[in-house]
Wavefront OBJ file of the C-alpha trace (Angstrom):
o trace
v 0.000 0.000 0.000
v 1.339 3.426 -0.944
v 0.974 6.289 1.463
v 1.782 9.967 1.355
v 4.735 11.332 3.274
v 3.804 12.429 6.813
v 6.187 15.095 8.111
v 4.984 14.553 11.675
v 5.608 10.790 11.692
v 9.374 10.713 12.296
v 9.387 13.227 15.202
v 6.424 11.505 16.870
v 8.007 8.084 16.537
v 11.305 9.255 17.976
v 9.450 10.709 20.975
v 7.316 7.618 21.543
v 8.176 5.348 24.513
v 7.049 2.267 22.552
v 9.051 2.906 19.373
v 12.642 1.703 19.040
v 14.853 3.141 16.307
v 18.061 1.157 16.861
v 16.582 -2.270 16.178
v 19.892 -3.978 15.440
v 21.178 -3.171 18.917
v 18.207 -5.019 20.432
v 18.889 -8.319 18.635
v 18.529 -11.176 21.080
v 17.248 -8.835 23.799
v 13.734 -7.840 22.710
v 12.098 -9.547 25.672
v 14.071 -7.349 28.054
v 12.211 -4.250 26.820
v 8.856 -5.343 28.211
v 7.892 -4.975 31.879
v 6.302 -8.439 31.917
v 7.991 -11.701 30.928
v 5.364 -13.254 28.660
v 5.068 -14.739 25.137
v 6.339 -12.538 22.298
v 4.438 -12.314 18.994
v 5.685 -10.574 15.846
v 3.866 -8.843 12.984
v 5.844 -8.420 9.777
v 4.616 -5.438 7.760
v 2.236 -3.889 10.275
v 1.089 -1.081 7.943
v -1.223 1.401 9.634
v -1.521 -0.778 12.715
v -5.203 -1.733 12.593
v -4.376 -5.361 13.332
v -1.563 -5.108 15.841
v -3.141 -2.293 17.867
v -6.321 -4.292 18.460
v -4.447 -7.548 19.087
v -2.200 -5.959 21.687
v -5.148 -4.298 23.400
v -7.153 -7.524 23.451
v -4.260 -9.611 24.768
v -2.415 -7.965 27.665
v -0.979 -11.398 28.465
v 1.081 -11.273 25.228
v 3.935 -8.958 24.205
v 3.957 -7.747 20.597
v 6.625 -6.459 18.213
v 5.516 -4.825 14.952
v 7.906 -4.125 12.070
v 7.453 -1.937 9.011
v 9.765 0.037 6.743
v 7.699 3.192 6.226
v 7.680 6.024 8.773
v 4.229 7.207 7.695
v 2.731 3.766 8.292
v 4.385 3.431 11.679
v 3.328 6.946 12.639
v -0.316 6.146 11.952
v 0.051 2.838 13.799
v 1.544 4.656 16.785
v -1.402 7.083 16.931
v -3.888 4.223 16.599
v -2.300 2.342 19.478
v -2.353 5.442 21.668
v -5.994 6.112 20.820
v -7.173 2.586 21.653
v -5.214 2.314 24.896
v -6.280 5.799 26.013
v -9.936 4.898 25.461
v -9.488 1.899 27.783
v -7.520 3.882 30.342
v -4.501 1.660 29.878
v -0.798 2.313 29.586
v 0.894 1.028 26.422
v 3.100 -1.631 27.988
v 2.936 -4.733 25.768
v 3.845 -3.508 22.277
v 6.856 -2.045 20.485
v 7.135 -0.646 16.982
v 10.329 -0.560 14.957
v 11.362 0.414 11.421
v 13.365 -2.135 9.472
v 13.693 -3.896 6.129
v 12.148 -7.338 6.635
v 14.418 -8.856 3.985
v 17.232 -8.274 6.512
v 15.224 -9.451 9.526
v 18.058 -11.614 10.887
v 19.977 -8.428 11.680
v 17.460 -7.640 14.423
v 16.118 -10.996 15.649
v 17.774 -14.201 16.859
v 16.825 -17.458 18.569
v 17.301 -15.744 21.943
v 14.233 -13.607 21.197
v 12.021 -16.735 21.222
v 9.253 -15.496 18.937
v 6.232 -17.749 19.437
v 4.007 -16.490 16.640
v 4.410 -14.506 13.411
v 1.579 -12.606 11.727
v 1.782 -11.745 8.019
v -1.280 -9.849 6.809
v -1.879 -8.802 3.198
v 1.763 -8.476 2.255
v 2.815 -7.347 -1.219
v 2.123 -10.310 -3.569
v 4.951 -9.330 -5.949
v 3.154 -10.978 -8.904
v 6.015 -10.872 -11.420
v 8.129 -14.005 -11.339
v 11.439 -12.195 -11.067
v 10.193 -10.513 -7.867
v 8.845 -13.612 -6.097
v 11.869 -13.788 -3.790
v 10.728 -10.485 -2.278
v 7.554 -12.086 -0.941
v 7.406 -12.275 2.848
v 6.243 -15.888 2.535
v 8.882 -16.975 0.019
v 10.981 -19.987 0.984
v 14.045 -17.778 1.386
v 12.274 -15.593 3.946
v 10.610 -18.492 5.728
v 14.034 -20.059 6.279
v 15.118 -16.869 8.022
v 12.107 -16.906 10.320
v 13.113 -20.380 11.520
v 16.127 -18.786 13.195
v 14.027 -16.937 15.779
v 10.673 -18.762 15.769
v 10.531 -21.332 18.569
v 10.020 -25.009 17.743
v 6.295 -25.501 17.349
v 5.833 -21.768 16.809
v 3.290 -20.722 14.196
v 2.873 -18.398 11.240
v -0.579 -16.843 10.787
v -1.028 -15.638 7.226
v -3.845 -13.759 5.462
v -4.071 -12.574 1.855
v -6.551 -11.657 -0.843
v -4.212 -12.880 -3.604
v -4.951 -16.378 -4.974
v -1.563 -16.870 -6.606
v 0.365 -15.767 -3.525
v -1.681 -18.069 -1.317
v -1.176 -21.098 -3.570
v 2.544 -20.433 -3.919
v 2.881 -19.906 -0.167
v 1.614 -23.416 0.499
v 4.576 -24.705 -1.519
v 7.010 -22.292 0.112
v 5.955 -23.369 3.598
v 6.442 -27.055 2.833
v 9.869 -26.364 1.331
v 10.934 -24.395 4.400
v 9.890 -27.029 6.937
v 6.489 -25.830 8.119
v 3.343 -27.917 8.441
v -0.028 -26.474 7.438
v -2.230 -26.908 10.479
v -5.308 -25.116 9.208
v -6.325 -23.253 6.066
v -9.322 -21.659 4.406
v -10.020 -19.963 1.091
v -12.873 -17.914 2.540
v -12.116 -16.629 6.012
v -15.439 -14.775 6.302
v -17.328 -18.079 6.269
v -15.260 -19.583 9.090
v -15.894 -17.460 12.150
v -14.057 -19.869 14.452
v -10.959 -20.211 12.266
v -9.045 -18.004 14.713
v -9.719 -14.969 16.856
v -9.447 -12.712 13.839
v -8.994 -8.957 13.841
v -10.405 -7.459 10.648
v -8.015 -4.995 9.000
v -8.793 -2.164 6.594
v -7.476 -4.330 3.747
v -9.763 -7.173 4.741
v -12.825 -4.944 4.847
v -11.985 -3.375 1.479
v -11.452 -6.685 -0.291
v -14.539 -8.284 1.263
v -16.682 -5.379 0.083
v -15.347 -6.029 -3.421
v -16.445 -9.655 -3.182
v -12.875 -10.964 -2.917
v -12.458 -13.943 -0.601
v -9.784 -13.732 2.065
v -7.457 -16.715 2.198
v -5.848 -17.660 5.509
v -3.685 -20.347 7.058
v -1.847 -21.377 10.178
v 1.492 -23.127 9.629
v 3.651 -24.593 12.376
v 7.442 -24.869 12.412
v 8.622 -28.481 12.361
v 11.966 -29.270 13.934
v 14.397 -30.737 11.428
v 16.865 -33.546 12.187
v 19.891 -31.296 11.720
v 18.409 -28.798 14.185
v 18.066 -31.393 16.961
v 21.845 -31.780 17.017
v 22.577 -28.070 17.466
l 1 2 3 4 5 6 7 8 9 10 11 12 13 14 15 16 17 18 19 20 21 22 23 24 25 26 27 28 29 30 31 32 33 34 35 36 37 38 39 40 41 42 43 44 45 46 47 48 49 50 51 52 53 54 55 56 57 58 59 60 61 62 63 64 65 66 67 68 69 70 71 72 73 74 75 76 77 78 79 80 81 82 83 84 85 86 87 88 89 90 91 92 93 94 95 96 97 98 99 100 101 102 103 104 105 106 107 108 109 110 111 112 113 114 115 116 117 118 119 120 121 122 123 124 125 126 127 128 129 130 131 132 133 134 135 136 137 138 139 140 141 142 143 144 145 146 147 148 149 150 151 152 153 154 155 156 157 158 159 160 161 162 163 164 165 166 167 168 169 170 171 172 173 174 175 176 177 178 179 180 181 182 183 184 185 186 187 188 189 190 191 192 193 194 195 196 197 198 199 200 201 202 203 204 205 206 207 208 209 210 211 212 213 214 215 216 217 218 219 220 221 222 223 224 225 226 227
């Protein structure tokens, strides 16, 4: 999704107590940032924050880290988080935002961070073949996620794009993940997961486009048991 430049975004992010600029310095130590020692979930490409803000608010028993590359997106997400928490009279204490290129995610996360769940919502489908390796669900990226996702940890994935969804099934198998659950029409399966509807999801549903979703779990490989 393209978004106009927001001059206010960078100053507001830098002043925010739940935004971290120097992500590389926090590698292996993300859990130390949070006041409570509890499971840590990650959203890759958080966009305007509709999903992660509601998830964090609904689940105070979970810590959340949201990553995006665009200041304007993160700035809007930051304001959304503040608005929701303020309305509930709560302090923002279980979520952090950071700006980073997800293709280089291993520069900021390691196995010591013990990520238990990854959310990927409506990422760029990169439809042209020569760009497929840029997909957040491509085999190359999924291999990277194995480095910091705990054994048995899960990837929760949603998309409107048929081709991306079909290809992602193959990518996940290649990278050592097992599909635990999947649907090609999320709206018809209310109990599929405790879903938070994003602006993308609403827009596509109104256009009559079915939302595809899956849960895939990391399988421990033989070579990893000897490490």
